[in-house]
C-alpha positions, 0 to 999 in steps of 0.5 A: 500500500505504501509503495502504491502511494509513493508511485502516485506521488511520483506520477503527480509530480511528473504531471505537475512538472509537465504542466509547468513546462507547458506554462513556461513555454506559453509564457516564453512565447508571450514574451517573444510576441511582446518583444517583437511588438515593441521592436516593431513599435519603435 
């Protein structure tokens, strides 16, 4: 039972990390867009 719980924790942590990576990628893309817009505006 204990090892079962631990594997769930590992899966949850792995999923969480994947979600964070996705969010970071989205944020990076937004930053790129903003910088591009700024350079066009200048």
